[in-house]
Backbone of each chain as nested JSON, in Angstrom:
{
  "chains": [
    {"id": "A", "residues": [
      {"number": 1, "name": "MET", "atoms": {"N": [40.099, -71.804, -107.017], "CA": [39.491, -71.659, -105.697], "C": [39.121, -70.188, -105.515]}},
      {"number": 2, "name": "THR", "atoms": {"N": [37.864, -69.935, -105.219], "CA": [37.439, -68.556, -104.983], "C": [37.767, -68.146, -103.543]}},
      {"number": 3, "name": "GLY", "atoms": {"N": [37.938, -66.864, -103.342], "CA": [38.28, -66.379, -102.014], "C": [37.747, -64.998, -101.751]}},
      {"number": 4, "name": "HIS", "atoms": {"N": [37.657, -64.686, -100.494], "CA": [37.183, -63.375, -100.068], "C": [38.132, -62.909, -98.973]}},
      {"number": 5, "name": "LYS", "atoms": {"N": [38.709, -61.735, -99.152], "CA": [39.7, -61.239, -98.192], "C": [39.359, -59.809, -97.813]}},
      {"number": 6, "name": "SER", "atoms": {"N": [39.675, -59.459, -96.585], "CA": [39.455, -58.092, -96.118], "C": [40.706, -57.649, -95.357]}},
      {"number": 7, "name": "TYR", "atoms": {"N": [41.175, -56.453, -95.667], "CA": [42.445, -55.971, -95.098], "C": [42.232, -54.657, -94.361]}},
      {"number": 8, "name": "ARG", "atoms": {"N": [42.83, -54.517, -93.206], "CA": [42.85, -53.239, -92.491], "C": [44.28, -52.704, -92.555]}},
      {"number": 9, "name": "LEU", "atoms": {"N": [44.405, -51.442, -92.951], "CA": [45.738, -50.857, -93.12], "C": [45.942, -49.661, -92.197]}},
      {"number": 10, "name": "ARG", "atoms": {"N": [47.183, -49.422, -91.831], "CA": [47.545, -48.252, -91.044], "C": [48.941, -47.815, -91.477]}},
      {"number": 11, "name": "ASP", "atoms": {"N": [49.075, -46.543, -91.788], "CA": [50.37, -45.992, -92.178], "C": [51.0, -46.77, -93.334]}},
      {"number": 12, "name": "GLY", "atoms": {"N": [50.162, -47.127, -94.312], "CA": [50.692, -47.765, -95.507], "C": [51.04, -49.224, -95.375]}},
      {"number": 13, "name": "ARG", "atoms": {"N": [50.599, -49.863, -94.298], "CA": [50.876, -51.297, -94.121], "C": [49.61, -52.034, -93.687]}},
      {"number": 14, "name": "ILE", "atoms": {"N": [49.513, -53.258, -94.151], "CA": [48.412, -54.123, -93.711], "C": [48.708, -54.533, -92.271]}},
      {"number": 15, "name": "VAL", "atoms": {"N": [47.774, -54.234, -91.372], "CA": [47.989, -54.574, -89.962], "C": [47.065, -55.704, -89.5]}},
      {"number": 16, "name": "GLU", "atoms": {"N": [46.039, -56.007, -90.3], "CA": [45.119, -57.086, -89.926], "C": [44.405, -57.541, -91.187]}},
      {"number": 17, "name": "PHE", "atoms": {"N": [44.163, -58.833, -91.312], "CA": [43.317, -59.267, -92.412], "C": [42.514, -60.495, -92.057]}},
      {"number": 18, "name": "TRP", "atoms": {"N": [41.379, -60.614, -92.757], "CA": [40.462, -61.741, -92.608], "C": [40.397, -62.434, -93.969]}},
      {"number": 19, "name": "GLY", "atoms": {"N": [40.276, -63.724, -93.987], "CA": [40.193, -64.42, -95.262], "C": [39.373, -65.692, -95.173]}},
      {"number": 20, "name": "GLU", "atoms": {"N": [38.645, -65.961, -96.223], "CA": [37.931, -67.221, -96.382], "C": [38.114, -67.671, -97.833]}},
      {"number": 21, "name": "THR", "atoms": {"N": [38.329, -68.946, -98.022], "CA": [38.419, -69.493, -99.377], "C": [37.521, -70.717, -99.469]}},
      {"number": 22, "name": "ASP", "atoms": {"N": [37.144, -71.047, -100.685], "CA": [36.212, -72.155, -100.892], "C": [36.967, -73.482, -100.894]}},
      {"number": 23, "name": "VAL", "atoms": {"N": [37.469, -73.855, -99.726], "CA": [38.227, -75.103, -99.603], "C": [37.339, -76.305, -99.926]}},
      {"number": 24, "name": "PHE", "atoms": {"N": [36.108, -76.232, -99.481], "CA": [35.178, -77.351, -99.713], "C": [35.002, -77.601, -101.221]}},
      {"number": 25, "name": "GLY", "atoms": {"N": [34.724, -76.535, -101.98], "CA": [34.559, -76.686, -103.429], "C": [35.841, -77.164, -104.098]}},
      {"number": 26, "name": "PHE", "atoms": {"N": [36.949, -76.656, -103.618], "CA": [38.254, -77.038, -104.16], "C": [38.49, -78.541, -103.98]}},
      {"number": 27, "name": "LEU", "atoms": {"N": [38.228, -79.033, -102.769], "CA": [38.459, -80.451, -102.481], "C": [37.489, -81.346, -103.24]}},
      {"number": 28, "name": "ARG", "atoms": {"N": [36.275, -80.859, -103.395], "CA": [35.291, -81.654, -104.162], "C": [35.733, -81.789, -105.619]}},
      {"number": 29, "name": "ARG", "atoms": {"N": [36.154, -80.671, -106.197], "CA": [36.594, -80.712, -107.595], "C": [37.839, -81.596, -107.757]}},
      {"number": 30, "name": "ALA", "atoms": {"N": [38.653, -81.648, -106.706], "CA": [39.872, -82.467, -106.76], "C": [39.573, -83.945, -106.492]}},
      {"number": 31, "name": "GLY", "atoms": {"N": [38.311, -84.257, -106.19], "CA": [37.94, -85.64, -105.921], "C": [38.404, -86.141, -104.568]}},
      {"number": 32, "name": "LEU", "atoms": {"N": [38.673, -85.208, -103.655], "CA": [39.176, -85.589, -102.33], "C": [38.069, -85.698, -101.286]}},
      {"number": 33, "name": "LEU", "atoms": {"N": [36.849, -85.392, -101.697], "CA": [35.696, -85.543, -100.807], "C": [34.627, -86.342, -101.549]}},
      {"number": 34, "name": "PRO", "atoms": {"N": [33.789, -87.067, -100.83], "CA": [32.72, -87.812, -101.498], "C": [31.712, -86.861, -102.151]}},
      {"number": 35, "name": "ASP", "atoms": {"N": [31.1, -87.327, -103.257], "CA": [30.111, -86.5, -103.95], "C": [28.886, -86.245, -103.089]}},
      {"number": 36, "name": "GLU", "atoms": {"N": [28.521, -87.229, -102.294], "CA": [27.341, -87.083, -101.436], "C": [27.76, -87.175, -99.984]}},
      {"number": 37, "name": "LEU", "atoms": {"N": [27.204, -86.261, -99.177], "CA": [27.521, -86.247, -97.756], "C": [26.293, -86.679, -96.964]}},
      {"number": 38, "name": "PRO", "atoms": {"N": [26.498, -87.243, -95.764], "CA": [25.354, -87.59, -94.918], "C": [24.564, -86.332, -94.553]}},
      {"number": 39, "name": "ALA", "atoms": {"N": [23.273, -86.496, -94.294], "CA": [22.444, -85.356, -93.879], "C": [22.867, -84.884, -92.504]}},
      {"number": 40, "name": "LEU", "atoms": {"N": [22.639, -83.587, -92.237], "CA": [22.917, -83.051, -90.906], "C": [21.996, -83.691, -89.88]}}
    ]},
    {"id": "B", "residues": [
      {"number": 1, "name": "MET", "atoms": {"N": [35.887, -55.983, -81.498], "CA": [35.093, -55.95, -82.726], "C": [35.183, -54.556, -83.329]}},
      {"number": 2, "name": "GLY", "atoms": {"N": [35.468, -54.485, -84.604], "CA": [35.544, -53.197, -85.263], "C": [34.265, -52.896, -85.998]}},
      {"number": 3, "name": "ILE", "atoms": {"N": [33.677, -51.742, -85.733], "CA": [32.496, -51.294, -86.459], "C": [32.818, -49.898, -86.964]}},
      {"number": 4, "name": "ARG", "atoms": {"N": [32.912, -49.731, -88.27], "CA": [33.321, -48.435, -88.799], "C": [32.403, -47.998, -89.93]}},
      {"number": 5, "name": "ALA", "atoms": {"N": [31.843, -46.804, -89.794], "CA": [31.038, -46.209, -90.85], "C": [31.209, -44.702, -90.728]}},
      {"number": 6, "name": "ALA", "atoms": {"N": [31.596, -44.048, -91.823], "CA": [32.034, -42.661, -91.747], "C": [30.891, -41.65, -91.73]}},
      {"number": 7, "name": "ASN", "atoms": {"N": [29.76, -41.929, -92.348], "CA": [28.703, -40.926, -92.405], "C": [27.33, -41.58, -92.298]}},
      {"number": 8, "name": "THR", "atoms": {"N": [26.304, -40.74, -92.352], "CA": [24.953, -41.23, -92.105], "C": [24.521, -42.27, -93.135]}},
      {"number": 9, "name": "ALA", "atoms": {"N": [24.803, -42.017, -94.433], "CA": [24.408, -42.969, -95.479], "C": [25.107, -44.308, -95.276]}},
      {"number": 10, "name": "GLU", "atoms": {"N": [26.36, -44.264, -94.901], "CA": [27.094, -45.501, -94.683], "C": [26.581, -46.222, -93.436]}},
      {"number": 11, "name": "GLN", "atoms": {"N": [26.237, -45.452, -92.407], "CA": [25.663, -46.049, -91.199], "C": [24.331, -46.721, -91.514]}},
      {"number": 12, "name": "ARG", "atoms": {"N": [23.547, -46.069, -92.374], "CA": [22.263, -46.636, -92.798], "C": [22.487, -47.958, -93.536]}},
      {"number": 13, "name": "ASN", "atoms": {"N": [23.458, -47.983, -94.429], "CA": [23.778, -49.228, -95.131], "C": [24.206, -50.318, -94.154]}},
      {"number": 14, "name": "ALA", "atoms": {"N": [25.009, -49.931, -93.172], "CA": [25.459, -50.911, -92.173], "C": [24.27, -51.462, -91.402]}},
      {"number": 15, "name": "ASP", "atoms": {"N": [23.311, -50.605, -91.069], "CA": [22.12, -51.052, -90.33], "C": [21.289, -52.025, -91.168]}},
      {"number": 16, "name": "ILE", "atoms": {"N": [21.189, -51.747, -92.471], "CA": [20.437, -52.649, -93.364], "C": [21.085, -54.033, -93.387]}},
      {"number": 17, "name": "VAL", "atoms": {"N": [22.393, -54.064, -93.462], "CA": [23.091, -55.352, -93.481], "C": [22.901, -56.083, -92.155]}},
      {"number": 18, "name": "ARG", "atoms": {"N": [22.943, -55.353, -91.046], "CA": [22.704, -55.992, -89.746], "C": [21.299, -56.586, -89.681]}},
      {"number": 19, "name": "ARG", "atoms": {"N": [20.315, -55.836, -90.184], "CA": [18.937, -56.351, -90.199], "C": [18.848, -57.595, -91.084]}},
      {"number": 20, "name": "TYR", "atoms": {"N": [19.562, -57.57, -92.188], "CA": [19.587, -58.733, -93.092], "C": [20.163, -59.959, -92.364]}},
      {"number": 21, "name": "LEU", "atoms": {"N": [21.259, -59.792, -91.667], "CA": [21.862, -60.913, -90.949], "C": [20.932, -61.445, -89.863]}},
      {"number": 22, "name": "ARG", "atoms": {"N": [20.169, -60.548, -89.247], "CA": [19.221, -60.953, -88.196], "C": [18.164, -61.918, -88.727]}},
      {"number": 23, "name": "VAL", "atoms": {"N": [17.821, -61.788, -90.004], "CA": [16.797, -62.667, -90.587], "C": [17.227, -64.131, -90.494]}},
      {"number": 24, "name": "PHE", "atoms": {"N": [18.534, -64.381, -90.58], "CA": [19.014, -65.755, -90.475], "C": [18.841, -66.297, -89.054]}},
      {"number": 25, "name": "GLU", "atoms": {"N": [18.72, -65.398, -88.082], "CA": [18.48, -65.821, -86.694], "C": [17.003, -65.969, -86.396]}},
      {"number": 26, "name": "THR", "atoms": {"N": [16.191, -65.076, -86.97], "CA": [14.76, -65.048, -86.637], "C": [13.916, -65.868, -87.602]}},
      {"number": 27, "name": "PHE", "atoms": {"N": [14.46, -66.187, -88.782], "CA": [13.728, -66.87, -89.851], "C": [12.57, -66.024, -90.395]}},
      {"number": 28, "name": "ALA", "atoms": {"N": [12.569, -64.719, -90.106], "CA": [11.493, -63.83, -90.565], "C": [11.762, -63.423, -92.022]}},
      {"number": 29, "name": "VAL", "atoms": {"N": [11.572, -64.364, -92.939], "CA": [11.942, -64.141, -94.337], "C": [11.108, -63.03, -94.999]}},
      {"number": 30, "name": "GLU", "atoms": {"N": [9.968, -62.691, -94.398], "CA": [9.159, -61.605, -94.967], "C": [9.896, -60.263, -94.892]}},
      {"number": 31, "name": "GLU", "atoms": {"N": [10.869, -60.166, -93.99], "CA": [11.683, -58.952, -93.867], "C": [12.579, -58.729, -95.089]}},
      {"number": 32, "name": "LEU", "atoms": {"N": [12.905, -59.811, -95.779], "CA": [13.897, -59.718, -96.857], "C": [13.469, -58.75, -97.955]}},
      {"number": 33, "name": "ALA", "atoms": {"N": [12.181, -58.648, -98.214], "CA": [11.694, -57.773, -99.283], "C": [11.997, -56.307, -98.987]}},
      {"number": 34, "name": "PHE", "atoms": {"N": [12.234, -55.96, -97.709], "CA": [12.552, -54.586, -97.327], "C": [14.056, -54.332, -97.274]}},
      {"number": 35, "name": "LEU", "atoms": {"N": [14.836, -55.379, -97.479], "CA": [16.283, -55.272, -97.314], "C": [17.058, -55.592, -98.586]}},
      {"number": 36, "name": "LEU", "atoms": {"N": [16.459, -56.42, -99.456], "CA": [17.14, -56.88, -100.665], "C": [16.361, -56.477, -101.9]}},
      {"number": 37, "name": "ASP", "atoms": {"N": [17.091, -56.132, -102.949], "CA": [16.459, -55.952, -104.245], "C": [15.907, -57.312, -104.707]}},
      {"number": 38, "name": "ARG", "atoms": {"N": [14.778, -57.309, -105.377], "CA": [14.176, -58.593, -105.779], "C": [15.045, -59.364, -106.765]}},
      {"number": 39, "name": "ASN", "atoms": {"N": [15.947, -58.652, -107.449], "CA": [16.87, -59.307, -108.382], "C": [18.306, -59.331, -107.848]}},
      {"number": 40, "name": "VAL", "atoms": {"N": [18.433, -59.392, -106.545], "CA": [19.755, -59.369, -105.913], "C": [20.659, -60.438, -106.538]}},
      {"number": 41, "name": "ILE", "atoms": {"N": [21.921, -60.057, -106.747], "CA": [22.917, -60.976, -107.328], "C": [23.778, -61.511, -106.185]}},
      {"number": 42, "name": "VAL", "atoms": {"N": [23.892, -62.834, -106.119], "CA": [24.621, -63.473, -105.022], "C": [25.788, -64.275, -105.589]}},
      {"number": 43, "name": "HIS", "atoms": {"N": [27.0, -63.935, -105.145], "CA": [28.206, -64.67, -105.538], "C": [28.682, -65.446, -104.31]}},
      {"number": 44, "name": "GLU", "atoms": {"N": [28.653, -66.734, -104.366], "CA": [29.039, -67.534, -103.19], "C": [29.539, -68.89, -103.654]}},
      {"number": 45, "name": "GLY", "atoms": {"N": [30.635, -69.343, -103.073], "CA": [31.142, -70.682, -103.361], "C": [31.436, -70.925, -104.828]}},
      {"number": 46, "name": "GLY", "atoms": {"N": [31.897, -69.903, -105.523], "CA": [32.271, -70.074, -106.922], "C": [31.108, -70.029, -107.892]}},
      {"number": 47, "name": "THR", "atoms": {"N": [29.902, -69.781, -107.4], "CA": [28.747, -69.692, -108.287], "C": [28.042, -68.347, -108.105]}},
      {"number": 48, "name": "THR", "atoms": {"N": [27.25, -67.986, -109.091], "CA": [26.467, -66.755, -109.026], "C": [25.003, -67.092, -109.278]}},
      {"number": 49, "name": "VAL", "atoms": {"N": [24.14, -66.626, -108.384], "CA": [22.702, -66.811, -108.55], "C": [22.03, -65.457, -108.387]}},
      {"number": 50, "name": "ARG", "atoms": {"N": [20.776, -65.382, -108.772], "CA": [20.084, -64.105, -108.746], "C": [18.669, -64.291, -108.195]}},
      {"number": 51, "name": "GLY", "atoms": {"N": [18.269, -63.369, -107.334], "CA": [16.871, -63.344, -106.93], "C": [16.644, -63.501, -105.439]}},
      {"number": 52, "name": "LEU", "atoms": {"N": [15.652, -62.768, -104.973], "CA": [15.255, -62.782, -103.565], "C": [14.829, -64.178, -103.114]}},
      {"number": 53, "name": "ASP", "atoms": {"N": [14.173, -64.927, -103.985], "CA": [13.685, -66.254, -103.618], "C": [14.833, -67.184, -103.247]}},
      {"number": 54, "name": "TRP", "atoms": {"N": [15.949, -67.027, -103.943], "CA": [17.091, -67.881, -103.643], "C": [17.579, -67.611, -102.212]}},
      {"number": 55, "name": "VAL", "atoms": {"N": [17.652, -66.336, -101.839], "CA": [18.112, -65.98, -100.485], "C": [17.118, -66.486, -99.453]}},
      {"number": 56, "name": "SER", "atoms": {"N": [15.846, -66.32, -99.747], "CA": [14.807, -66.764, -98.813], "C": [14.94, -68.263, -98.528]}},
      {"number": 57, "name": "ALA", "atoms": {"N": [15.201, -69.034, -99.569], "CA": [15.349, -70.485, -99.403], "C": [16.599, -70.837, -98.602]}},
      {"number": 58, "name": "ALA", "atoms": {"N": [17.598, -69.957, -98.65], "CA": [18.867, -70.242, -97.969], "C": [18.808, -69.947, -96.47]}},
      {"number": 59, "name": "VAL", "atoms": {"N": [17.762, -69.251, -96.026], "CA": [17.698, -68.858, -94.617], "C": [17.59, -70.074, -93.703]}},
      {"number": 60, "name": "ARG", "atoms": {"N": [16.822, -71.054, -94.122], "CA": [16.691, -72.268, -93.307], "C": [17.508, -73.4, -93.922]}},
      {"number": 61, "name": "THR", "atoms": {"N": [18.355, -74.015, -93.105], "CA": [19.13, -75.161, -93.558], "C": [18.588, -76.408, -92.872]}},
      {"number": 62, "name": "PRO", "atoms": {"N": [18.142, -77.401, -93.645], "CA": [17.613, -78.626, -93.029], "C": [18.633, -79.244, -92.075]}},
      {"number": 63, "name": "GLY", "atoms": {"N": [18.168, -79.615, -90.896], "CA": [19.039, -80.261, -89.919], "C": [19.607, -79.305, -88.891]}},
      {"number": 64, "name": "LEU", "atoms": {"N": [19.407, -77.992, -89.119], "CA": [19.921, -77.0, -88.172], "C": [18.746, -76.258, -87.554]}},
      {"number": 65, "name": "ALA", "atoms": {"N": [18.694, -76.268, -86.213], "CA": [17.521, -75.744, -85.507], "C": [17.604, -74.255, -85.245]}},
      {"number": 66, "name": "ALA", "atoms": {"N": [18.789, -73.736, -85.029], "CA": [18.921, -72.326, -84.643], "C": [20.257, -71.801, -85.129]}},
      {"number": 67, "name": "CYS", "atoms": {"N": [20.304, -70.482, -85.267], "CA": [21.498, -69.827, -85.786], "C": [21.724, -68.532, -85.014]}},
      {"number": 68, "name": "ARG", "atoms": {"N": [22.948, -68.301, -84.58], "CA": [23.299, -67.024, -83.943], "C": [24.511, -66.458, -84.668]}},
      {"number": 69, "name": "ILE", "atoms": {"N": [24.46, -65.158, -84.974], "CA": [25.534, -64.539, -85.737], "C": [26.209, -63.463, -84.895]}},
      {"number": 70, "name": "VAL", "atoms": {"N": [27.506, -63.565, -84.759], "CA": [28.298, -62.52, -84.104], "C": [29.088, -61.794, -85.187]}},
      {"number": 71, "name": "VAL", "atoms": {"N": [28.911, -60.479, -85.268], "CA": [29.665, -59.676, -86.238], "C": [31.023, -59.363, -85.618]}},
      {"number": 72, "name": "ASP", "atoms": {"N": [32.075, -59.931, -86.183], "CA": [33.425, -59.734, -85.661], "C": [34.034, -58.437, -86.174]}},
      {"number": 73, "name": "ASP", "atoms": {"N": [33.631, -58.029, -87.368], "CA": [34.134, -56.786, -87.947], "C": [33.124, -56.303, -88.985]}},
      {"number": 74, "name": "LEU", "atoms": {"N": [32.926, -55.003, -89.038], "CA": [32.022, -54.422, -90.04], "C": [32.612, -53.108, -90.503]}},
      {"number": 75, "name": "PHE", "atoms": {"N": [32.667, -52.955, -91.81], "CA": [33.227, -51.738, -92.385], "C": [32.3, -51.271, -93.5]}},
      {"number": 76, "name": "ALA", "atoms": {"N": [31.836, -50.024, -93.407], "CA": [30.96, -49.471, -94.438], "C": [31.66, -48.302, -95.109]}},
      {"number": 77, "name": "ALA", "atoms": {"N": [31.699, -48.314, -96.441], "CA": [32.312, -47.219, -97.199], "C": [31.594, -47.102, -98.538]}},
      {"number": 78, "name": "ARG", "atoms": {"N": [31.229, -45.847, -98.882], "CA": [30.491, -45.595, -100.124], "C": [29.272, -46.513, -100.193]}},
      {"number": 79, "name": "ASP", "atoms": {"N": [29.152, -47.31, -101.263], "CA": [27.958, -48.16, -101.382], "C": [28.207, -49.588, -100.917]}},
      {"number": 80, "name": "ARG", "atoms": {"N": [29.319, -49.803, -100.195], "CA": [29.679, -51.163, -99.791], "C": [29.684, -51.323, -98.272]}},
      {"number": 81, "name": "VAL", "atoms": {"N": [29.375, -52.555, -97.847], "CA": [29.517, -52.938, -96.443], "C": [30.233, -54.284, -96.417]}},
      {"number": 82, "name": "MET", "atoms": {"N": [31.249, -54.367, -95.584], "CA": [32.056, -55.589, -95.459], "C": [31.86, -56.149, -94.055]}},
      {"number": 83, "name": "VAL", "atoms": {"N": [31.63, -57.44, -93.965], "CA": [31.369, -58.051, -92.661], "C": [32.222, -59.305, -92.499]}},
      {"number": 84, "name": "ALA", "atoms": {"N": [32.87, -59.43, -91.363], "CA": [33.455, -60.707, -90.945], "C": [32.594, -61.201, -89.788]}},
      {"number": 85, "name": "CYS", "atoms": {"N": [32.161, -62.435, -89.851], "CA": [31.223, -62.902, -88.825], "C": [31.498, -64.35, -88.444]}},
      {"number": 86, "name": "THR", "atoms": {"N": [30.977, -64.712, -87.282], "CA": [31.016, -66.098, -86.825], "C": [29.582, -66.541, -86.57]}},
      {"number": 87, "name": "VAL", "atoms": {"N": [29.198, -67.607, -87.227], "CA": [27.827, -68.107, -87.128], "C": [27.857, -69.392, -86.302]}},
      {"number": 88, "name": "THR", "atoms": {"N": [27.002, -69.467, -85.299], "CA": [26.884, -70.687, -84.499], "C": [25.515, -71.308, -84.739]}},
      {"number": 89, "name": "TYR", "atoms": {"N": [25.532, -72.53, -85.215], "CA": [24.294, -73.271, -85.46], "C": [24.094, -74.301, -84.354]}},
      {"number": 90, "name": "THR", "atoms": {"N": [22.837, -74.591, -84.086], "CA": [22.508, -75.702, -83.196], "C": [21.92, -76.825, -84.034]}},
      {"number": 91, "name": "ARG", "atoms": {"N": [22.509, -77.992, -83.904], "CA": [22.094, -79.126, -84.714], "C": [20.838, -79.762, -84.114]}},
      {"number": 92, "name": "GLU", "atoms": {"N": [19.886, -80.017, -84.984], "CA": [18.644, -80.668, -84.536], "C": [18.96, -82.043, -83.982]}},
      {"number": 93, "name": "GLY", "atoms": {"N": [18.19, -82.459, -82.997], "CA": [18.365, -83.813, -82.451], "C": [19.438, -83.882, -81.393]}},
      {"number": 94, "name": "THR", "atoms": {"N": [20.652, -83.523, -81.757], "CA": [21.77, -83.661, -80.807], "C": [22.0, -82.397, -79.986]}},
      {"number": 95, "name": "GLY", "atoms": {"N": [21.591, -81.236, -80.508], "CA": [21.871, -79.968, -79.833], "C": [23.315, -79.522, -79.982]}},
      {"number": 96, "name": "GLN", "atoms": {"N": [24.095, -80.24, -80.771], "CA": [25.512, -79.898, -80.96], "C": [25.653, -78.481, -81.532]}},
      {"number": 97, "name": "GLN", "atoms": {"N": [26.611, -77.724, -81.0], "CA": [26.894, -76.377, -81.495], "C": [27.984, -76.462, -82.573]}},
      {"number": 98, "name": "LEU", "atoms": {"N": [27.684, -75.894, -83.718], "CA": [28.625, -75.904, -84.835], "C": [28.892, -74.476, -85.27]}},
      {"number": 99, "name": "THR", "atoms": {"N": [30.146, -74.117, -85.445], "CA": [30.462, -72.75, -85.835], "C": [30.951, -72.692, -87.274]}},
      {"number": 100, "name": "LEU", "atoms": {"N": [30.66, -71.563, -87.889], "CA": [31.005, -71.336, -89.291], "C": [31.479, -69.89, -89.397]}},
      {"number": 101, "name": "SER", "atoms": {"N": [32.728, -69.686, -89.786], "CA": [33.203, -68.316, -89.968], "C": [32.933, -67.883, -91.399]}},
      {"number": 102, "name": "GLY", "atoms": {"N": [32.723, -66.597, -91.59], "CA": [32.408, -66.123, -92.93], "C": [32.842, -64.694, -93.166]}},
      {"number": 103, "name": "LEU", "atoms": {"N": [33.064, -64.383, -94.422], "CA": [33.329, -63.007, -94.866], "C": [32.309, -62.661, -95.936]}},
      {"number": 104, "name": "LYS", "atoms": {"N": [31.678, -61.519, -95.796], "CA": [30.646, -61.112, -96.741], "C": [30.876, -59.665, -97.13]}},
      {"number": 105, "name": "SER", "atoms": {"N": [30.586, -59.341, -98.366], "CA": [30.532, -57.923, -98.725], "C": [29.269, -57.665, -99.523]}},
      {"number": 106, "name": "TYR", "atoms": {"N": [28.733, -56.49, -99.301], "CA": [27.423, -56.124, -99.827], "C": [27.522, -54.814, -100.586]}},
      {"number": 107, "name": "ARG", "atoms": {"N": [26.804, -54.735, -101.693], "CA": [26.655, -53.481, -102.431], "C": [25.202, -53.053, -102.303]}},
      {"number": 108, "name": "LEU", "atoms": {"N": [25.006, -51.799, -101.918], "CA": [23.65, -51.3, -101.68], "C": [23.326, -50.143, -102.609]}},
      {"number": 109, "name": "ARG", "atoms": {"N": [22.05, -50.029, -102.939], "CA": [21.57, -48.895, -103.721], "C": [20.164, -48.557, -103.243]}},
      {"number": 110, "name": "ASN", "atoms": {"N": [19.955, -47.291, -102.946], "CA": [18.637, -46.815, -102.504], "C": [18.065, -47.638, -101.347]}},
      {"number": 111, "name": "GLY", "atoms": {"N": [18.919, -47.964, -100.397], "CA": [18.447, -48.636, -99.191], "C": [18.188, -50.124, -99.335]}},
      {"number": 112, "name": "LEU", "atoms": {"N": [18.659, -50.719, -100.42], "CA": [18.493, -52.167, -100.603], "C": [19.829, -52.803, -100.987]}},
      {"number": 113, "name": "ILE", "atoms": {"N": [20.038, -54.037, -100.553], "CA": [21.202, -54.8, -100.99], "C": [20.931, -55.277, -102.413]}},
      {"number": 114, "name": "VAL", "atoms": {"N": [21.814, -54.914, -103.34], "CA": [21.601, -55.295, -104.741], "C": [22.584, -56.384, -105.201]}},
      {"number": 115, "name": "GLU", "atoms": {"N": [23.672, -56.573, -104.452], "CA": [24.651, -57.583, -104.832], "C": [25.436, -57.961, -103.586]}},
      {"number": 116, "name": "LEU", "atoms": {"N": [25.782, -59.242, -103.481], "CA": [26.614, -59.647, -102.354], "C": [27.58, -60.745, -102.762]}},
      {"number": 117, "name": "TRP", "atoms": {"N": [28.712, -60.726, -102.081], "CA": [29.756, -61.729, -102.261], "C": [29.979, -62.393, -100.907]}},
      {"number": 118, "name": "GLY", "atoms": {"N": [30.181, -63.681, -100.898], "CA": [30.389, -64.334, -99.617], "C": [31.288, -65.542, -99.73]}},
      {"number": 119, "name": "ALA", "atoms": {"N": [32.012, -65.798, -98.669], "CA": [32.794, -67.027, -98.557], "C": [32.694, -67.48, -97.109]}},
      {"number": 120, "name": "THR", "atoms": {"N": [32.461, -68.765, -96.92], "CA": [32.349, -69.307, -95.572], "C": [33.192, -70.574, -95.469]}},
      {"number": 121, "name": "ASP", "atoms": {"N": [33.541, -70.916, -94.249], "CA": [34.388, -72.074, -94.013], "C": [33.523, -73.339, -93.952]}},
      {"number": 122, "name": "VAL", "atoms": {"N": [32.961, -73.703, -95.101], "CA": [32.073, -74.873, -95.166], "C": [32.829, -76.144, -94.801]}},
      {"number": 123, "name": "PHE", "atoms": {"N": [34.054, -76.239, -95.251], "CA": [34.841, -77.441, -94.975], "C": [35.066, -77.613, -93.465]}},
      {"number": 124, "name": "GLY", "atoms": {"N": [35.427, -76.527, -92.8], "CA": [35.621, -76.579, -91.346], "C": [34.33, -76.931, -90.62]}},
      {"number": 125, "name": "PHE", "atoms": {"N": [33.245, -76.363, -91.11], "CA": [31.924, -76.64, -90.531], "C": [31.586, -78.124, -90.645]}},
      {"number": 126, "name": "LEU", "atoms": {"N": [31.782, -78.69, -91.832], "CA": [31.447, -80.097, -92.048], "C": [32.376, -81.012, -91.263]}},
      {"number": 127, "name": "ARG", "atoms": {"N": [33.615, -80.588, -91.118], "CA": [34.541, -81.38, -90.294], "C": [34.075, -81.379, -88.843]}},
      {"number": 128, "name": "GLY", "atoms": {"N": [33.628, -80.189, -88.365], "CA": [33.126, -80.093, -86.989], "C": [31.91, -80.963, -86.768]}},
      {"number": 129, "name": "ALA", "atoms": {"N": [31.108, -81.1, -87.829], "CA": [29.897, -81.92, -87.74], "C": [30.199, -83.4, -87.956]}},
      {"number": 130, "name": "GLY", "atoms": {"N": [31.445, -83.719, -88.291], "CA": [31.815, -85.11, -88.52], "C": [31.301, -85.656, -89.835]}},
      {"number": 131, "name": "LEU", "atoms": {"N": [31.012, -84.775, -90.796], "CA": [30.428, -85.215, -92.067], "C": [31.467, -85.397, -93.167]}},
      {"number": 132, "name": "VAL", "atoms": {"N": [32.674, -84.959, -92.937], "CA": [33.76, -85.254, -93.872], "C": [34.936, -85.778, -93.054]}},
      {"number": 133, "name": "PRO", "atoms": {"N": [35.76, -86.614, -93.654], "CA": [36.904, -87.16, -92.912], "C": [37.833, -86.044, -92.452]}},
      {"number": 134, "name": "SER", "atoms": {"N": [38.235, -86.072, -91.194], "CA": [39.077, -84.993, -90.673], "C": [40.463, -85.022, -91.309]}},
      {"number": 135, "name": "GLN", "atoms": {"N": [40.869, -86.185, -91.836], "CA": [42.194, -86.276, -92.442], "C": [42.15, -86.064, -93.95]}},
      {"number": 136, "name": "ALA", "atoms": {"N": [41.0, -85.592, -94.479], "CA": [40.863, -85.466, -95.93], "C": [41.914, -84.544, -96.532]}},
      {"number": 137, "name": "TRP", "atoms": {"N": [42.261, -83.52, -95.789], "CA": [43.193, -82.559, -96.345], "C": [43.689, -81.683, -95.207]}},
      {"number": 138, "name": "SER", "atoms": {"N": [44.925, -81.248, -95.299], "CA": [45.417, -80.273, -94.328], "C": [46.404, -79.359, -95.024]}},
      {"number": 139, "name": "MET", "atoms": {"N": [46.691, -78.22, -94.404], "CA": [47.606, -77.257, -95.007], "C": [48.999, -77.85, -95.182]}},
      {"number": 140, "name": "SER", "atoms": {"N": [49.351, -78.849, -94.387], "CA": [50.697, -79.415, -94.459], "C": [50.8, -80.542, -95.473]}},
      {"number": 141, "name": "ALA", "atoms": {"N": [49.656, -80.907, -96.069], "CA": [49.682, -82.028, -97.023], "C": [50.453, -81.641, -98.269]}}
    ]}
  ]
}
């Protein structure tokens, strides 16, 4: 699973972070989602 | 919202990224040639693609009428710009508002974006749209 994280630090400690991971791709590869989705 | 850029060059890079994000709201894809290298490298969703044409095609998503982007955090340092954002789409036909959170980072050279990395909450977005089963997976599973 690929991910993208961003961290804000102060005085040598992480005080805030943002994260996104490719949950959709992960679930598709695991066969937990249908191969085809309805159109928007 | 945090917006941080230490010097003029970094501020310029941050402005370029903001203009780039605006294209997704305005659909003015002709602007992209002034913001992206023609061979821009895009890393997203576990895949890597290359080229301005790919980005241009990604600006419009079938079924979505409008897009608004709120920059929740932006950090520019050296040749990089990091953005956390929330994108709100309006669904065609129903007018339903759908939100998509994302994290992006950009590498710039000579006033153009030459490489970008991105991750977005596609699964959450599709769940909000009712296009995947809401019980398909959860953190507690």
